[in-house]
C-alpha positions in Angstrom: -29.1 -92.7 167.7 -32.4 -93.2 165.8 -35.8 -92.3 167.1 -38.5 -94.6 166.1 -42.1 -93.7 167.1 -40.7 -91.6 170.0 -38.6 -94.5 171.3 -34.8 -94.6 171.3 -33.5 -97.5 169.1 -29.9 -98.1 170.4 -30.0 -101.6 171.6 -32.6 -104.2 172.5 -32.9 -106.3 175.7 -30.2 -108.8 176.5 -29.8 -112.0 174.5 -29.0 -115.3 176.2 -25.4 -116.1 175.9 -24.1 -119.6 176.3 -20.7 -121.1 177.1 -20.0 -123.8 174.5 -17.6 -126.6 175.5 -17.7 -126.2 179.3 -16.6 -129.5 180.8 -19.1 -132.1 182.1 -17.8 -134.4 184.8 -19.3 -137.5 186.4 -21.5 -137.0 189.5 -19.9 -137.7 192.8 -21.4 -138.7 196.1 -20.1 -137.4 199.4 -21.7 -138.7 202.6 -24.4 -140.2 200.5 -25.4 -136.9 198.8 -24.7 -136.2 195.2 -22.2 -133.4 194.6 -23.2 -130.8 192.0 -20.7 -128.8 189.9 -17.6 -130.4 188.6 -14.5 -128.3 188.6 -12.2 -128.3 191.7 -11.1 -124.8 190.8 -14.0 -122.9 189.2 -13.4 -120.4 186.3 -14.4 -116.8 186.4 -15.4 -115.3 183.0 -15.5 -111.6 182.7 -17.0 -109.9 179.6 -15.4 -106.5 179.2 -16.0 -103.5 177.0 -12.6 -101.7 177.3 -12.2 -101.2 181.1 -15.9 -101.6 181.9 -17.1 -105.1 183.1 -20.3 -105.9 181.3 -20.8 -109.4 182.9 -19.1 -111.7 185.3 -20.1 -115.4 185.3 -18.7 -118.2 187.5 -18.3 -121.5 185.7 -18.3 -124.6 187.9 -18.5 -127.2 185.2 -21.7 -129.0 184.2 -23.1 -131.7 186.4 -23.6 -134.9 184.5 -27.1 -135.3 186.2 -28.3 -132.0 184.8 -26.4 -131.2 181.7 -27.5 -127.7 181.1 -25.1 -125.2 179.6 -24.2 -122.1 181.6 -26.3 -119.2 180.3 -26.3 -115.4 181.1 -27.4 -112.2 179.4 -25.3 -109.9 177.2 -26.7 -106.7 175.5 -28.2 -107.3 172.1 -25.9 -105.0 170.1 -23.0 -105.0 167.7 -20.0 -104.9 170.0 -16.5 -106.2 170.3 -15.7 -107.5 173.8 -12.7 -108.9 175.6 -13.4 -112.2 177.4 -11.1 -112.6 180.4 -10.8 -116.2 181.5 -9.4 -116.7 185.1 -9.2 -119.7 187.3 -9.8 -119.5 191.1 -6.6 -120.2 193.1 -8.5 -122.1 195.8 -10.5 -125.3 195.5 -14.3 -125.2 196.0 -15.8 -127.5 198.6 -18.3 -129.9 197.0 -21.9 -129.1 197.7 -25.1 -131.2 197.3 -26.7 -128.5 195.2 -25.8 -127.0 191.8 -23.7 -123.9 192.7 -25.4 -122.1 189.7 -28.8 -122.4 191.6 -29.0 -119.5 194.0 -32.5 -120.6 195.3 -31.1 -124.1 196.2 -28.2 -122.4 198.0 -30.6 -120.3 200.1 -32.9 -123.2 200.8 -29.9 -125.4 202.0 -29.2 -122.8 204.7 -25.7 -122.2 203.3 -24.5 -118.9 204.8 -22.2 -118.1 201.9 -21.3 -119.6 198.6 -17.8 -120.2 197.3 -15.7 -117.1 197.4 -13.3 -116.8 194.5 -11.3 -113.8 195.6 -7.9 -114.7 194.1 -7.7 -115.7 190.5 -5.0 -116.3 187.8 -6.0 -114.9 184.4 -5.0 -117.5 181.9 -6.5 -116.1 178.7 -8.0 -113.0 177.1 -9.9 -113.4 173.9 -11.7 -110.9 171.6 -15.3 -111.7 170.8 -17.8 -109.9 168.7 -21.6 -109.9 169.0 -24.1 -108.9 166.3 -27.5 -107.4 167.0 -30.2 -110.1 166.7 -27.7 -112.9 166.0 -28.0 -115.6 168.7 -25.0 -117.5 167.2 -22.7 -114.6 168.0 -23.7 -114.9 171.7 -22.1 -118.4 171.9 -18.8 -118.1 173.7 -16.2 -120.8 173.2 -14.8 -122.3 176.4 -11.1 -121.8 177.0 -9.7 -124.6 179.1 -8.1 -123.6 182.4 -4.6 -124.7 183.5 -6.2 -127.1 186.0 -9.3 -128.7 184.5 -9.5 -131.4 187.2 -13.0 -132.4 188.3 -14.1 -133.8 191.7 
C-alpha cells in the first residue's frame, strides 16, 4: 500500500463494465403493450474473486427499441476474476418495462420483479482487469444453452 499525500492509493472508484455481445431481439407486443427485455430465460452473471462475489448482474437481453448495452461497476484495479455464467431455469414473464429499469418497475406498481432462484451454471471464464484500462472492463457474452427470445 502506498500513501500519497495522506491518502491510501490501493484502488480507485469503480469503472463501468459492459457486456459485449448480449443478444438483441425484436420488440414484442402483448395486449397492445410493448414487451421489454428479450430472453425467455435470463442469464445471471456473477463476477467472483476466489469465493467472494464482487458483482451479480442479471442479463435480460437488449430490447431492440432501446439498444443500450448492460453496464455495471467493477473495482478499478488489476485483478483476475472468475465470471460465472448461469441461466435461470424458469421463464420470465414479459413486462411492458425494461427489467433493468428499477424505477419503471416501481412506477408500474409491480410488487416483485422476476425471481431467478434456480440456475444452471453453463460456463466459468477467467477475466483480468487492469487499473485505468476501460477496455479490460469489457466482458464477452457467453451464450446460454437456451438463447430463445420472446
